[in-house]
Z-matrix of the N, CA and C atoms (Angstrom, degrees):
N
C 1 1.453
C 2 1.519 1 108.64
N 3 1.301 2 116.44 1 132.26
C 4 1.455 3 121.83 2 179.90
C 5 1.523 4 110.60 3 -90.37
N 6 1.311 5 115.40 4 136.17
C 7 1.451 6 120.72 5 172.50
C 8 1.524 7 107.85 6 -116.53
N 9 1.322 8 115.85 7 155.80
C 10 1.471 9 119.61 8 -177.97
C 11 1.523 10 109.80 9 -75.55
N 12 1.322 11 114.98 10 165.77
C 13 1.465 12 120.05 11 178.37
C 14 1.539 13 109.86 12 -60.49
N 15 1.311 14 117.58 13 -41.95
C 16 1.462 15 121.05 14 -179.88
C 17 1.519 16 110.75 15 -65.14
N 18 1.336 17 117.11 16 -40.45
C 19 1.471 18 120.39 17 176.85
C 20 1.529 19 110.19 18 -62.40
N 21 1.323 20 116.33 19 -37.64
C 22 1.456 21 120.07 20 178.31
C 23 1.530 22 110.69 21 -65.96
N 24 1.327 23 117.31 22 -38.72
C 25 1.461 24 121.21 23 176.34
C 26 1.528 25 110.13 24 -63.06
N 27 1.312 26 116.58 25 -44.53
C 28 1.468 27 120.78 26 178.53
C 29 1.518 28 109.72 27 -61.92
N 30 1.316 29 117.85 28 -44.59
C 31 1.457 30 122.22 29 179.22
C 32 1.524 31 110.65 30 -59.58
N 33 1.310 32 117.21 31 -42.56
C 34 1.462 33 121.53 32 178.09
C 35 1.545 34 110.44 33 -58.97
N 36 1.308 35 115.84 34 -45.85
C 37 1.462 36 119.64 35 -179.95
C 38 1.532 37 111.56 36 -67.21
N 39 1.325 38 116.97 37 -35.74
C 40 1.469 39 120.27 38 175.68
C 41 1.525 40 108.76 39 -60.64
N 42 1.324 41 116.89 40 -41.70
C 43 1.467 42 120.65 41 -177.92
C 44 1.521 43 111.60 42 -64.85
N 45 1.338 44 118.54 43 -22.36
C 46 1.454 45 122.82 44 176.56
C 47 1.529 46 110.94 45 -83.76
N 48 1.340 47 117.96 46 -4.69
C 49 1.445 48 121.41 47 177.98
C 50 1.515 49 114.80 48 84.14
N 51 1.337 50 117.14 49 18.70
C 52 1.458 51 120.29 50 -178.99
C 53 1.533 52 111.22 51 -77.52
N 54 1.310 53 115.63 52 151.30
C 55 1.462 54 120.85 53 176.14
C 56 1.525 55 109.48 54 -79.17
N 57 1.325 56 116.17 55 167.58
C 58 1.464 57 120.48 56 177.93
C 59 1.535 58 109.98 57 -57.52
N 60 1.311 59 117.30 58 -44.31
C 61 1.462 60 120.69 59 -179.02
C 62 1.533 61 111.63 60 -63.79
N 63 1.316 62 116.90 61 -41.40
C 64 1.468 63 120.55 62 178.70
C 65 1.527 64 111.48 63 -64.60
N 66 1.324 65 116.04 64 -41.03
C 67 1.477 66 120.23 65 177.96
C 68 1.529 67 109.37 66 -64.36
N 69 1.322 68 116.11 67 -45.44
C 70 1.467 69 120.57 68 -179.78
C 71 1.527 70 110.75 69 -58.57
N 72 1.317 71 117.54 70 -43.95
C 73 1.467 72 120.75 71 -179.98
C 74 1.532 73 111.02 72 -64.11
N 75 1.318 74 117.75 73 -39.21
C 76 1.463 75 120.52 74 -178.90
C 77 1.524 76 112.35 75 -71.36
N 78 1.337 77 116.23 76 -31.78
C 79 1.473 78 119.58 77 -177.86
C 80 1.523 79 112.12 78 -98.95
N 81 1.343 80 117.63 79 1.03
C 82 1.456 81 122.98 80 177.66
C 83 1.526 82 112.14 81 58.79
N 84 1.339 83 115.44 82 43.61
C 85 1.455 84 121.84 83 175.06
C 86 1.523 85 107.87 84 -135.09
N 87 1.323 86 117.31 85 169.76
C 88 1.460 87 120.15 86 -177.35
C 89 1.532 88 111.52 87 -77.06
N 90 1.320 89 115.19 88 157.07
C 91 1.463 90 119.39 89 177.61
C 92 1.526 91 110.96 90 -67.14
N 93 1.348 92 117.23 91 -25.66
C 94 1.465 93 120.44 92 175.97
C 95 1.532 94 110.00 93 -66.01
N 96 1.313 95 116.81 94 -36.28
C 97 1.464 96 120.71 95 177.65
C 98 1.526 97 110.15 96 -67.01
N 99 1.329 98 116.87 97 -38.35
C 100 1.464 99 120.69 98 177.08
C 101 1.529 100 109.84 99 -61.46
N 102 1.316 101 116.48 100 -43.58
C 103 1.461 102 121.46 101 178.42
C 104 1.535 103 109.86 102 -58.60
N 105 1.326 104 116.67 103 -42.46
C 106 1.473 105 120.99 104 178.58
C 107 1.530 106 111.03 105 -64.65
N 108 1.323 107 116.62 106 -43.82
C 109 1.470 108 119.89 107 178.39
C 110 1.530 109 110.96 108 -61.64
N 111 1.326 110 116.65 109 -42.57
C 112 1.456 111 119.68 110 179.28
C 113 1.531 112 111.22 111 -64.17
N 114 1.328 113 116.88 112 -39.83
C 115 1.461 114 120.94 113 177.28
C 116 1.524 115 109.90 114 -61.77
N 117 1.332 116 116.49 115 -46.24
C 118 1.462 117 120.66 116 178.87
C 119 1.520 118 111.70 117 -62.48
N 120 1.315 119 116.88 118 -40.82
C 121 1.470 120 120.52 119 177.74
C 122 1.526 121 111.18 120 -62.88
N 123 1.330 122 117.32 121 -44.31
C 124 1.463 123 120.24 122 179.10
C 125 1.527 124 111.24 123 -60.71
N 126 1.333 125 116.24 124 -39.95
C 127 1.472 126 119.86 125 178.72
C 128 1.521 127 111.12 126 -68.69
N 129 1.325 128 116.71 127 -48.02
C 130 1.468 129 120.57 128 -177.04
C 131 1.526 130 112.30 129 -64.41
N 132 1.330 131 116.09 130 -37.57
C 133 1.462 132 119.69 131 -175.58
C 134 1.519 133 112.46 132 -100.11
N 135 1.323 134 117.54 133 4.69
C 136 1.479 135 123.19 134 179.97
C 137 1.523 136 111.25 135 52.50
N 138 1.320 137 115.20 136 51.14
C 139 1.456 138 121.55 137 -179.42
C 140 1.527 139 109.53 138 -111.41
N 141 1.328 140 116.25 139 143.63
C 142 1.449 141 121.02 140 -179.15
C 143 1.523 142 113.33 141 -87.18
N 144 1.355 143 116.62 142 -25.12
C 145 1.456 144 120.13 143 -175.39
C 146 1.531 145 110.36 144 -156.84
N 147 1.328 146 115.84 145 179.23
C 148 1.471 147 120.88 146 -176.09
C 149 1.534 148 113.06 147 -63.85
N 150 1.347 149 119.15 148 -44.23
C 151 1.467 150 117.38 149 178.15
C 152 1.533 151 112.79 150 -59.59
N 153 1.304 152 116.32 151 -37.07
C 154 1.452 153 119.86 152 178.73
C 155 1.531 154 110.42 153 -69.40
N 156 1.337 155 117.10 154 -36.27
C 157 1.461 156 120.78 155 175.02
C 158 1.531 157 110.50 156 -58.73
N 159 1.319 158 116.40 157 -44.31
C 160 1.458 159 120.64 158 -179.84
C 161 1.527 160 110.49 159 -64.33
N 162 1.315 161 117.17 160 -45.26
C 163 1.474 162 121.01 161 179.72
C 164 1.513 163 110.56 162 -59.05
N 165 1.325 164 116.72 163 -47.22
C 166 1.465 165 121.03 164 -179.09
C 167 1.530 166 109.74 165 -67.67
N 168 1.335 167 117.14 166 -36.71
C 169 1.455 168 121.23 167 177.43
C 170 1.515 169 111.90 168 -58.20
N 171 1.333 170 116.56 169 -41.30
C 172 1.468 171 120.52 170 176.33
C 173 1.525 172 110.85 171 -68.34
N 174 1.315 173 116.97 172 -43.57
C 175 1.469 174 121.29 173 -178.22
C 176 1.527 175 111.47 174 -60.60
N 177 1.341 176 116.38 175 -39.21
C 178 1.465 177 120.42 176 -176.88
C 179 1.529 178 113.28 177 -89.16
N 180 1.324 179 117.23 178 -2.14
C 181 1.453 180 120.88 179 177.34
C 182 1.512 181 115.54 180 85.20
N 183 1.312 182 117.97 181 10.77
C 184 1.469 183 120.20 182 176.53
C 185 1.516 184 110.98 183 -76.46
N 186 1.350 185 116.62 184 -24.02
C 187 1.452 186 122.47 185 178.61
C 188 1.517 187 109.06 186 -123.57
N 189 1.312 188 116.43 187 151.52
C 190 1.452 189 121.29 188 174.65
C 191 1.518 190 108.74 189 -144.14
N 192 1.322 191 116.96 190 164.70
C 193 1.452 192 121.53 191 -179.06
C 194 1.522 193 111.87 192 -74.83
N 195 1.326 194 117.46 193 -26.09
C 196 1.463 195 120.27 194 177.56
C 197 1.515 196 109.89 195 -94.37
N 198 1.312 197 115.47 196 147.53
C 199 1.481 198 119.08 197 -178.53
C 200 1.508 199 110.69 198 -100.78
């Protein structure tokens, strides 16, 4: 499943444990937009919650331990 570049950025920030507001501030978008991106990510990756999103992100190669 393909995710957008912005969704990948949001996923990366989720993996760092940032809140929606913190992610929004770093990406210069609204927290409502972050909520939408997270919803889209959960649907695309069939994840129930943020920890599962991170696990799947690593499995699919969207996330890595090195930056």
